[in-house]
Every structure is written in structure tokens, then in C-alpha cells.
C-alpha positions as CSV (number, residue, x, y, z in Angstrom):
1,X,227.4,99.6,162.1
2,X,223.7,99.9,162.6
3,X,221.7,98.0,159.9
4,X,219.5,100.6,158.3
5,X,217.1,100.5,155.3
6,X,214.8,103.1,153.8
7,X,211.3,102.2,152.2
8,X,209.8,104.8,149.9
9,X,206.2,103.5,149.1
10,X,204.1,105.4,146.8
11,X,200.2,105.1,147.7
12,X,197.4,105.7,145.1
13,X,195.8,108.6,147.1
14,X,197.1,112.2,147.2
15,X,193.9,114.3,147.8
16,X,192.1,112.7,151.1
17,X,194.3,113.8,154.0
18,X,192.2,111.4,156.3
19,X,193.0,108.6,154.4
20,X,196.9,109.4,153.9
21,X,197.2,110.0,157.7
22,X,195.6,106.7,158.6
23,X,198.0,104.9,156.3
24,X,201.1,106.8,157.7
25,X,199.9,106.2,161.2
26,X,199.9,102.3,160.5
27,X,203.6,102.6,159.4
28,X,204.5,104.9,162.2
29,X,203.0,102.5,164.9
30,X,205.7,100.0,164.3
31,X,208.3,100.4,167.1
32,X,211.8,101.3,165.9
33,X,210.5,103.0,162.4
34,X,210.9,106.6,161.9
35,X,208.8,108.6,159.2
36,X,210.9,111.3,157.6
37,X,208.7,112.5,155.0
38,X,205.1,112.5,153.8
39,X,204.7,114.0,150.2
40,X,201.1,114.2,148.9
41,X,200.4,115.3,145.3
42,X,196.9,116.3,144.3
43,X,197.3,116.3,140.4
44,X,198.7,112.8,140.5
45,X,196.6,111.6,143.4
46,X,199.3,109.8,144.9
47,X,201.5,110.1,148.1
48,X,205.1,109.2,148.6
49,X,206.1,108.3,152.3
50,X,209.7,108.0,153.3
51,X,210.6,105.8,156.4
52,X,213.6,104.2,157.9
53,X,214.6,101.8,160.5
54,X,216.2,98.3,160.9
55,X,215.4,95.7,158.2
56,X,212.9,93.8,160.4
57,X,211.1,97.0,161.3
58,X,210.7,98.5,158.1
59,X,209.5,95.5,156.3
60,X,206.9,95.0,159.1
61,X,205.8,98.7,158.7
62,X,205.6,98.3,154.9
63,X,203.4,95.3,155.3
64,X,201.1,97.2,157.8
65,X,201.1,100.4,155.4
66,X,199.9,97.9,152.5
67,X,197.4,96.5,154.4
68,X,196.0,99.9,155.7
69,X,195.9,101.1,152.0
70,X,194.1,98.0,150.7
71,X,191.3,98.8,153.3
72,X,190.9,102.4,152.5
73,X,191.6,102.9,148.6
74,X,189.4,101.6,146.0
75,X,191.3,101.3,142.6
76,X,188.0,100.8,140.9
77,X,187.3,104.5,141.2
78,X,190.9,105.9,141.2
79,X,192.2,108.4,138.8
80,X,195.2,110.5,138.6
81,X,198.1,111.8,136.4
82,X,200.9,109.4,137.5
83,X,201.0,105.6,136.1
84,X,199.8,103.2,138.8
85,X,198.8,99.6,139.2
86,X,197.7,99.4,142.9
87,X,196.5,101.1,146.0
88,X,200.2,100.6,147.2
89,X,201.8,101.2,143.5
90,X,205.6,100.8,144.2
91,X,207.2,99.5,147.4
92,X,211.0,99.7,147.2
93,X,213.3,98.6,149.9
94,X,216.6,100.7,149.7
95,X,219.9,100.0,151.8
96,X,221.3,102.8,153.8
97,X,223.9,101.4,156.1
98,X,225.1,97.9,157.4
99,X,223.3,96.1,154.6
100,X,223.7,95.2,151.1
101,X,221.3,95.5,148.0
102,X,221.2,91.9,147.6
103,X,220.0,91.4,151.2
104,X,217.4,94.2,150.4
105,X,216.3,92.1,147.4
106,X,215.7,89.0,149.4
107,X,213.9,91.1,152.1
108,X,211.7,92.5,149.1
109,X,211.0,89.1,147.6
110,X,209.9,87.6,151.2
111,X,207.9,90.7,151.6
112,X,206.0,90.2,148.2
113,X,205.4,86.6,149.0
114,X,204.0,87.5,152.6
115,X,201.9,90.2,151.1
116,X,200.2,87.8,148.8
117,X,199.9,85.0,151.2
118,X,198.3,87.0,154.0
119,X,196.3,89.7,152.0
120,X,195.8,88.1,148.6
121,X,197.1,91.1,147.1
122,X,199.3,90.3,143.8
123,X,202.9,91.5,143.6
124,X,205.4,92.0,140.9
125,X,209.2,92.0,141.9
126,X,211.3,94.7,140.2
127,X,214.9,95.9,140.1
128,X,217.3,94.1,142.1
129,X,214.4,91.9,143.5
130,X,213.3,90.9,140.0
131,X,212.8,87.3,139.4
132,X,212.9,87.8,135.5
133,X,215.5,90.0,133.8
134,X,212.9,92.1,132.0
135,X,211.2,93.0,135.3
136,X,214.1,94.7,136.5
137,X,212.4,97.6,134.4
138,X,209.7,99.1,136.6
139,X,207.7,100.1,133.4
140,X,207.6,96.4,132.3
141,X,206.1,95.5,135.7
142,X,203.5,98.2,135.6
143,X,202.7,97.9,131.8
144,X,199.1,98.7,131.0
145,X,198.6,99.9,134.7
146,X,195.6,99.0,136.8
147,X,193.3,98.7,133.8
148,X,195.3,95.8,132.3
149,X,195.2,93.7,135.3
150,X,192.3,91.6,134.3
151,X,194.1,90.3,131.3
152,X,197.7,90.3,133.0
153,X,196.8,88.2,136.1
154,X,195.8,85.3,133.9
155,X,198.5,85.6,131.0
156,X,201.4,83.1,131.9
157,X,203.8,85.7,130.2
158,X,202.6,88.7,132.3
159,X,201.0,87.3,135.5
160,X,202.5,88.6,138.8
161,X,205.5,86.7,140.5
162,X,202.9,86.3,143.5
163,X,199.1,86.1,142.4
164,X,196.0,84.2,142.4
165,X,196.1,83.4,138.8
166,X,192.5,85.0,138.5
167,X,190.9,88.6,138.6
168,X,189.5,88.3,142.0
169,X,187.7,90.9,144.1
170,X,190.5,91.7,146.0
171,X,192.6,92.4,143.1
172,X,189.8,94.7,141.4
173,X,189.8,96.7,144.6
174,X,193.6,96.8,145.5
175,X,195.2,96.2,142.2
176,X,198.8,95.0,142.2
177,X,201.9,96.0,144.1
178,X,205.5,96.4,142.5
179,X,207.8,95.2,145.4
180,X,211.6,96.0,144.8
181,X,215.0,96.8,146.1
182,X,217.1,99.4,144.7
183,X,220.1,101.5,145.6
184,X,219.8,104.7,147.4
185,X,219.1,107.6,145.0
186,X,221.2,110.9,145.5
187,X,219.4,113.9,144.1
188,X,221.9,116.7,143.9
189,X,222.2,120.1,142.0
190,X,225.5,121.7,140.9
191,X,225.5,125.6,140.7
192,X,227.3,127.0,137.8
193,X,228.6,130.6,137.5
194,X,226.4,131.2,134.3
195,X,222.7,132.0,133.5
196,X,222.8,129.8,130.4
197,X,220.6,126.8,130.4
198,X,222.1,125.7,127.1
199,X,225.5,125.5,128.5
200,X,224.1,124.0,131.7
201,X,222.5,121.4,129.5
202,X,225.8,120.8,127.6
203,X,227.6,119.9,130.8
204,X,224.7,117.6,131.8
205,X,224.9,115.8,128.4
206,X,228.7,115.5,128.8
207,X,228.5,113.7,132.3
208,X,225.1,111.7,132.3
209,X,225.1,107.9,131.5
210,X,222.7,108.4,128.7
211,X,225.0,111.1,127.0
212,X,223.9,113.0,123.9
213,X,222.8,112.2,120.5
214,X,225.8,112.1,118.1
215,X,225.8,114.6,115.1
216,X,227.8,115.4,112.1
217,X,231.1,117.1,112.7
218,X,230.6,116.6,116.3
219,X,228.7,120.1,116.5
220,X,225.8,120.6,118.8
221,X,223.7,121.6,115.7
222,X,224.7,119.0,113.1
223,X,222.6,116.4,111.6
224,X,221.8,113.6,113.8
225,X,223.7,110.5,113.0
226,X,222.1,107.2,112.6
227,X,223.3,103.4,112.5
228,X,222.7,101.1,109.4
229,X,219.3,100.2,110.9
230,X,218.1,104.0,111.0
231,X,218.5,104.0,114.8
232,X,219.7,107.5,116.1
233,X,223.3,107.1,117.5
234,X,224.3,108.3,121.1
235,X,227.5,109.2,122.8
236,X,227.5,108.2,126.1
237,X,228.5,110.3,129.0
238,X,231.4,109.7,131.6
239,X,229.3,108.9,134.7
240,X,227.8,105.6,135.2
241,X,224.5,105.4,137.0
242,X,223.6,109.3,136.6
243,X,220.8,111.1,135.1
244,X,221.1,114.9,134.5
245,X,219.7,118.0,132.9
246,X,220.4,121.6,132.9
247,X,217.9,124.3,134.1
248,X,217.8,128.0,135.1
249,X,216.7,128.6,138.7
250,X,214.9,131.8,139.0
251,X,215.3,131.8,142.8
252,X,218.8,131.7,142.9
253,X,219.4,133.5,139.5
254,X,221.9,130.9,138.2
255,X,221.8,127.8,136.0
256,X,222.2,124.4,137.4
257,X,223.2,120.8,136.4
258,X,220.4,118.8,138.0
259,X,221.3,115.1,138.6
260,X,220.2,111.9,140.1
261,X,222.8,109.5,141.1
262,X,221.1,106.2,140.8
263,X,224.2,103.9,141.7
264,X,226.1,105.5,144.5
265,X,228.5,102.5,144.6
266,X,229.8,103.0,141.1
267,X,229.5,106.7,141.1
268,X,229.7,108.2,144.7
269,X,228.9,112.0,145.2
270,X,232.4,113.3,145.3
271,X,233.2,111.6,142.1
272,X,230.2,113.1,140.3
273,X,231.1,116.5,141.7
274,X,234.6,116.3,140.5
275,X,233.4,115.2,137.0
276,X,231.0,118.0,136.6
277,X,233.7,120.4,137.7
278,X,236.0,118.9,135.1
279,X,233.2,119.3,132.3
280,X,232.3,122.6,133.4
281,X,235.8,123.9,133.5
282,X,236.2,122.4,129.7
283,X,233.4,124.6,128.8
284,X,234.9,127.8,130.4
285,X,232.5,127.4,133.3
286,X,232.9,126.8,137.0
287,X,230.9,124.9,139.9
288,X,230.2,127.2,142.4
289,X,228.6,125.0,145.0
290,X,226.7,122.0,145.4
291,X,223.0,121.4,146.7
292,X,221.9,118.1,148.2
293,X,218.1,117.7,147.5
294,X,216.5,115.5,150.4
295,X,218.5,113.3,152.5
296,X,221.5,111.1,152.2
297,X,223.2,108.2,154.0
298,X,226.0,109.3,156.3
299,X,228.5,107.2,154.3
300,X,228.0,109.5,151.1
301,X,229.5,112.3,153.3
302,X,232.0,110.3,155.1
303,X,233.5,108.8,151.9
304,X,233.5,112.2,150.3
305,X,235.3,113.8,153.3
306,X,237.9,110.9,153.2
307,X,238.5,111.2,149.5
308,X,239.3,115.0,150.0
309,X,241.6,114.3,153.1
310,X,243.5,111.7,150.9
311,X,243.9,114.0,148.1
312,X,245.5,116.6,150.6
313,X,247.6,113.9,151.9
314,X,245.9,114.3,155.2
315,X,245.2,111.7,157.8
316,X,241.9,110.0,158.0
317,X,242.0,109.2,161.5
318,X,240.1,112.3,162.8
319,X,236.6,112.8,164.2
320,X,233.6,111.9,162.2
321,X,232.5,115.8,162.6
322,X,235.8,116.9,161.2
323,X,235.5,114.4,158.3
324,X,231.8,115.8,157.6
325,X,233.2,119.3,157.8
326,X,235.9,118.5,155.1
327,X,233.1,117.0,152.9
328,X,230.9,120.1,153.3
329,X,233.6,122.6,152.4
330,X,235.1,120.5,149.6
331,X,232.0,120.3,147.6
332,X,230.6,123.8,148.6
333,X,227.5,122.2,150.2
334,X,227.0,125.4,152.2
335,X,227.4,127.8,149.0
336,X,223.8,128.9,148.8
337,X,222.6,128.4,152.5
338,X,224.0,126.8,155.7
339,X,224.4,123.1,155.5
340,X,223.9,121.1,158.7
341,X,224.8,117.4,158.4
342,X,222.3,116.7,161.2
343,X,219.6,117.9,159.1
344,X,220.3,116.2,156.1
345,X,221.9,112.7,157.0
346,X,219.5,109.8,157.5
347,X,221.2,108.4,160.6
348,X,221.4,111.6,162.5
349,X,217.6,112.0,161.9
350,X,217.1,108.4,163.3
351,X,218.5,109.4,166.6
352,X,216.2,110.2,169.4
353,X,217.7,113.1,171.5
354,X,216.2,111.8,174.7
355,X,217.3,108.2,174.3
356,X,220.8,109.2,173.2
357,X,221.0,111.5,176.2
358,X,220.3,108.5,178.5
359,X,222.7,106.1,176.4
360,X,225.5,108.5,176.5
361,X,224.9,110.1,180.0
362,X,228.5,110.0,181.2
363,X,230.5,110.7,177.8
364,X,228.4,113.6,177.3
365,X,229.5,115.2,180.7
366,X,232.5,117.6,180.9
367,X,235.7,116.1,182.3
368,X,235.1,118.0,185.6
369,X,231.4,116.8,185.8
370,X,232.6,113.1,184.9
371,X,234.9,113.3,187.9
372,X,232.4,114.9,190.3
373,X,229.9,112.2,189.3
374,X,232.4,109.4,189.9
375,X,233.2,110.9,193.3
376,X,229.5,111.0,194.5
377,X,227.7,108.5,196.7
378,X,226.3,106.9,193.7
379,X,227.9,103.5,193.0
380,X,228.0,104.1,189.4
381,X,230.2,105.2,187.4
382,X,232.6,102.9,188.9
383,X,235.6,101.1,188.1
384,X,234.3,99.6,184.9
385,X,233.4,102.8,183.3
386,X,236.9,104.4,184.6
387,X,238.7,101.4,182.9
388,X,236.8,102.0,179.8
389,X,237.7,105.6,179.8
390,X,241.3,105.0,180.6
391,X,241.5,102.9,177.5
392,X,239.8,105.5,175.6
393,X,242.5,108.2,176.4
394,X,245.1,105.5,175.7
395,X,243.6,105.2,172.2
396,X,243.3,108.8,171.8
397,X,246.9,109.5,172.6
398,X,248.0,106.9,170.2
399,X,246.0,108.5,167.5
400,X,247.3,111.9,168.3
401,X,250.8,110.7,167.8
402,X,249.7,109.1,164.5
403,X,248.1,112.2,163.3
404,X,251.0,114.3,164.4
405,X,253.3,111.8,162.5
406,X,251.3,111.9,159.3
407,X,251.4,115.7,159.3
408,X,255.1,116.0,160.1
409,X,257.3,118.1,157.8
410,X,259.7,116.0,156.0
411,X,257.6,112.9,156.5
412,X,255.1,113.7,153.4
413,X,255.6,110.3,151.9
414,X,254.6,108.4,155.0
415,X,251.2,110.3,155.5
416,X,249.2,107.1,154.5
417,X,251.2,104.7,156.8
418,X,250.4,107.0,159.8
419,X,247.0,107.7,158.5
420,X,246.0,104.2,158.7
421,X,247.4,103.9,162.5
422,X,245.3,106.9,163.3
423,X,242.2,105.4,161.6
424,X,242.8,102.2,163.7
425,X,243.2,104.2,166.9
426,X,240.5,106.4,166.3
427,X,238.1,103.3,165.9
428,X,239.4,102.0,169.3
429,X,238.8,105.3,170.9
430,X,235.2,105.4,169.9
431,X,234.5,101.7,171.0
432,X,236.0,102.3,174.3
433,X,234.0,105.7,174.7
434,X,230.8,103.6,174.0
435,X,232.0,101.1,176.7
436,X,231.9,103.9,179.2
437,X,228.2,104.2,179.7
438,X,227.7,100.5,178.6
439,X,229.6,99.4,181.8
440,X,227.0,101.5,183.9
441,X,224.0,100.3,182.0
442,X,225.2,96.9,182.8
443,X,225.5,97.6,186.5
444,X,221.9,99.1,186.5
445,X,220.6,95.8,184.9
446,X,221.6,94.1,188.2
447,X,220.0,96.8,190.2
448,X,216.8,96.5,188.0
449,X,216.6,92.7,189.2
450,X,216.3,93.5,192.8
451,X,212.9,95.4,192.2
452,X,211.4,92.2,190.6
453,X,208.6,90.5,192.5
454,X,209.5,87.3,194.4
455,X,206.1,86.4,196.2
456,X,205.8,83.1,194.2
457,X,207.9,80.3,193.4
458,X,207.5,81.3,189.6
459,X,208.5,84.9,190.5
460,X,211.4,83.7,192.3
461,X,212.5,81.4,189.5
462,X,212.1,84.3,187.0
463,X,214.1,86.7,189.3
464,X,216.9,84.2,189.5
465,X,217.3,83.8,185.8
466,X,217.1,87.4,185.3
467,X,219.8,87.8,187.9
468,X,222.0,85.1,186.2
469,X,221.6,86.9,182.8
470,X,222.4,90.4,184.2
471,X,225.5,89.1,185.9
472,X,226.6,87.4,182.9
473,X,226.2,90.7,180.8
474,X,228.0,92.6,183.7
475,X,231.1,90.2,183.5
476,X,231.2,90.2,179.6
477,X,231.1,94.1,179.2
478,X,234.2,94.6,181.1
479,X,235.6,91.7,179.3
480,X,234.9,93.6,176.1
481,X,236.6,96.7,177.6
482,X,239.6,94.5,178.4
483,X,240.0,93.0,174.9
484,X,239.4,96.5,173.0
485,X,241.9,98.3,175.6
486,X,244.6,95.5,174.6
487,X,244.3,96.4,171.1
488,X,245.6,99.9,172.0
489,X,249.1,98.3,172.5
490,X,249.5,97.7,168.8
491,X,249.0,101.3,168.0
492,X,251.1,102.6,170.9
493,X,253.9,100.3,170.2
494,X,254.0,101.4,166.5
495,X,253.8,105.1,167.5
496,X,256.6,104.6,170.1
497,X,259.0,103.0,167.6
498,X,258.0,104.7,164.2
499,X,256.1,107.9,165.2
500,X,257.2,111.5,165.6
501,X,259.9,111.4,168.0
502,X,258.8,114.6,169.7
503,X,255.7,112.8,170.8
504,X,257.2,109.3,172.0
505,X,256.4,110.1,175.8
506,X,252.6,110.4,174.6
507,X,252.9,107.0,173.1
508,X,254.3,105.8,176.4
509,X,251.3,107.4,178.3
510,X,249.2,105.7,176.0
511,X,250.5,102.5,176.9
512,X,250.2,103.2,180.7
513,X,246.7,104.2,180.2
514,X,245.9,101.0,178.1
515,X,247.5,98.7,180.8
516,X,245.4,100.7,183.4
517,X,242.3,99.8,181.3
518,X,243.0,96.3,181.1
519,X,244.0,95.8,184.7
520,X,240.8,97.7,185.9
521,X,238.7,95.7,183.5
522,X,240.0,92.6,184.5
523,X,239.2,93.3,188.3
524,X,235.5,93.9,187.1
525,X,235.5,90.6,185.2
526,X,236.6,88.8,188.4
527,X,234.1,90.5,190.8
528,X,231.2,90.2,188.7
529,X,231.9,86.6,187.8
530,X,231.9,85.6,191.3
531,X,228.1,86.3,191.2
532,X,227.5,83.6,188.5
533,X,225.7,80.6,189.3
534,X,227.5,78.9,186.1
535,X,230.8,78.2,187.6
536,X,232.3,76.7,184.5
537,X,231.4,79.7,182.4
538,X,232.6,82.1,185.2
539,X,236.1,80.3,185.1
540,X,236.2,80.6,181.5
541,X,235.7,84.4,181.6
542,X,238.2,84.9,184.4
543,X,240.9,82.9,182.8
544,X,240.5,84.7,179.6
545,X,240.7,88.1,181.5
546,X,243.8,86.8,183.3
547,X,245.6,85.6,180.1
548,X,245.0,89.0,178.3
549,X,246.3,90.9,181.3
550,X,249.5,89.1,181.4
551,X,250.1,89.8,177.8
552,X,249.2,93.6,178.4
553,X,251.7,93.8,181.1
554,X,254.4,92.4,179.1
555,X,253.5,94.9,176.2
556,X,253.5,97.8,178.2
557,X,257.0,96.9,179.4
558,X,258.4,96.8,175.9
559,X,256.7,99.8,174.7
560,X,258.0,101.8,177.9
561,X,261.5,100.5,177.2
562,X,261.4,101.9,173.6
563,X,260.1,105.1,174.8
564,X,263.0,105.3,177.5
565,X,265.5,104.5,174.8
566,X,264.2,107.1,172.4
567,X,264.0,109.8,175.1
568,X,267.8,109.1,176.1
569,X,268.9,108.9,172.4
């Protein structure tokens, strides 16, 4: 899984488009970062920028954005409706995929330290990155706003986590930054079959974490109850990490429950949807659809799709596109307008179509075109890519048997058993599909070395080193194919012995394909390893390939014996 984080800095400029564009350009100039949204506000005099990428790239882009904002924005003359404490006011890092909130918090602290060390701009660390418990609350860090900084920076109790201990010219011009880490926030609206704002608000109060004020007799209009200290009493709602209100939307002519899910680990989108449906039904209402506002990480929809597949006792070992489709249909995400995951999911928006076309040149072909390309005069795709594809077909067949078994009439109590096997087979299939193009890319790396200059001794040495590295990579890729294809036998064996007997021959063909993949990959390991100068490493790689291949032959034999017995039974 790719490691991706999001950063959503708020800059204290929302009116001067030239300044905004220069700050955004500094962010976008960092390779590997993609700016998803720029949202300026004239009344607030504030711009929210959303960008994503690898943790390292995003942190660098955030630093460059802060630097440019400090050069262009003078807080001594800034006025706006929104609370703020600096030219860059808030700078949160948000985990999207492959990284934890705790890791983002460490990145945020390191970023805050670097900003002060290199730019002398003071920084407070808030939410998950907070050094002090009370500073988890952004309002505590920003208390008094920019105007309070002369006193705060010298007050031991209120001074920044990273700061000069004095009100310097840099602080006067740039203010202070609140650097933090928080979970991804999902903004979502639930459409109701009512025009009543009051009833939508009642549902919102039922589910939001804050809940509602407690009243005498439990009525909506009774006197508010207070505790022994005279403080109003509240009845918490049912969903942790959720804020919600009810409102009427003129554009749609319906009432909605509008919700921010601030902790998608505790309350994933599908759980919130189910609970809003329950609370609405309890009040005689119905949720007719769901509207996601903004973008979401892919896992939000994948987790939802899997949740509903499990409720249906259906196999989870299906394609990602099918899982996304189940999520969309189960939560009626396309109720008001078409919902395209490729326009709403961060990971999809990060993909460069041109790069993906190059990276997946072979696997995007039709079967016919792939065969024709293989038969052409071009040396690639060759045996390594074909071996990977044979392995992918073996994994696909094993997965098919698992899915058929999971859905077999009379085997309903075993659906989870086969679903688990299908998920395993599906993952192997995807890994092997990726190796089809990677093997050809490894061959091309060797071809690229031949175009390197060799006029001087230094160039010859660099060329020799590059060739050794490219050859090692070209040996390691088919070894990965071999190891991955070998794992297919576990799924094929289980399906041959336990799967739908009507598909036992398919499990046998899966084993044959897997063995072909292993043996083909072994040949590529050997032929590429022969080109390595490091003979000890070459022998190590070839011996490993030989050992696994011998095991593969034995595994195939056992599976085929099982298949033959089942066919004759």
C-alpha cells in the first residue's frame, strides 16, 4: 500500500489572487505532490489549500508553502473574519493510506521544529501532535489570536512549543503557526424523505457525539435539566467522533442530516450511515441517499463495500471496482447525482493517466493484443512477463473456485471460509498482474544502460556499476514472481480438496498455471543471474529459485492427484 498523507494549510490571505497563486506554486513545485483544491475566502481573508503525496514530499511542500507565505503576507496589516495567529495559521498533516496518525504526529513535530530552526517562525503543536494535553484543542493554541503574541511568546505557560522567547521582527510579520496531525475528516450529508428541518435536527441530535440537552420528561420542549452545580445536562448521541446538524436544502427540496466524521477509525462512514438510518426510522423517517462532500480515502469506500458484502454473506474476494460499486449502491451515494469514485477518491485523483499508461502498458491490453505484442520482433514482453501472467491466471482460477464455493447453494454456513480464500487469491492475482509490466521494465533498465557514455574511465566505471544494479534488479523481479506464484498452490490446494466439486478441474488448471509460472520465472532468474559480477549473490538467488521450484513441482503433483480422485469419484 502506498504511503499517502494529506495537508490542508490555511493561509491568511483570501483576496489577493497573485499572492495566493505564488504560495500554491511553491507547494506544487515539489515533485510528487498534487494540489487537489484551492479555496479562497474574501470575507475571512483566508485560503485553504489541499494537497497530497508521500509523507516526505508533503512535508517538504508544506515547508516551502510556509516559507513563501512568510515572504508575501504581513500579519501586521491583516484583517479577516476568521480567527488566525499567523501568515500560515494552521498546518495539519492527515493520514490517508499506509501511515498512522501517530506517525503523522511525529512528522508534524519535526516539521514544526524545522520551520522554527530554519525560518525562525514560532510554532504550536496541536491535536495528535500536541506536547501538552490542553494543546490538543486548537482554540487553546490560538487563544488571543495574532494580537496576543507579544505577551504569549514570553509567557512560560503560553509560549510556543518552538519559539524564540521574544517578540522578534519575524514574529511580528509572520505570526505563529499551529502545526498538527489529525484524522481524516469525512463530510457527509444524509438525505431524508422530509422537508422538516426540526425533524432532521432531531435525528442529528440522536446520533452526534455531543447529543442534546436533557429536558424534563424527556420531551423536546421541557425545561432544560441542570446538575447540582447549575450546569446544563446533556444526553450524548450514539456516534463517537461525529458532529451533526439538520437543515433544509432549497436546491434539492429536502431536509438533510449534515455530518462531519472526525474519527473514521472509531466511526467509519458505513457505521454512521447505518446509525442515521436507524435513528431516522425510529422517528418515522427514511434516509433516501448519501452525499459525500469533498474527497475521501479509498479505504472509506472499500471498508463500506466489504461491510455490506459481509452482511449479504457474499465473498469479499472480488475486484476493487466491484467492492466500490457495492459501497455506492448500499449507501445510495448516487441518489441525487451520479457518483464516480475516480472523482471522489484521493488515491485515484493522484494517479497520472500518462504515467499509469506507461507503467501498465501490457496489462491494459486485450488478451489478443497482448499475444500479438508478445509474438512481435520486440524482445519484451518476454518469458518473465509471460510467467507472471500465467501465475496471475492461476491465482484468478483459484479465486473463481473460492467465489463459486462461497455462493454455492447449501453451503451458506461456509461463505466466510471461502471468502477468506478468495481474498487471498485475489491479492495474489493483483500482485502477479503488477509483475507482468515490472518484469518488462526490469529488462528495459538493462537496455537503458547500453546508451550510457563510456568514453572515460569514470564513465566506464559508472556504466559497469549501473549494469550490475540493473542486472541484479532483473534477477530479483522474476524471483519475486516465482515466490508469489508459489503461494497460489495454497489456495489451489484448498479449492481442490474443499471447494465446489463442480469446479475441481479449474483448481487443477490453476495448479498447472502456477507451476508454469514458477518454472518460467526460474529460467529468468538463472539467465539474468549469469550476468552478475557478484557470483556469491548470483548463486544465492539461483539456489533459492531452484529450491522453490522443486517444491512447486511436488505441490502441483499432489493437487492434480486430488483433482483426479475428485473427478473419478
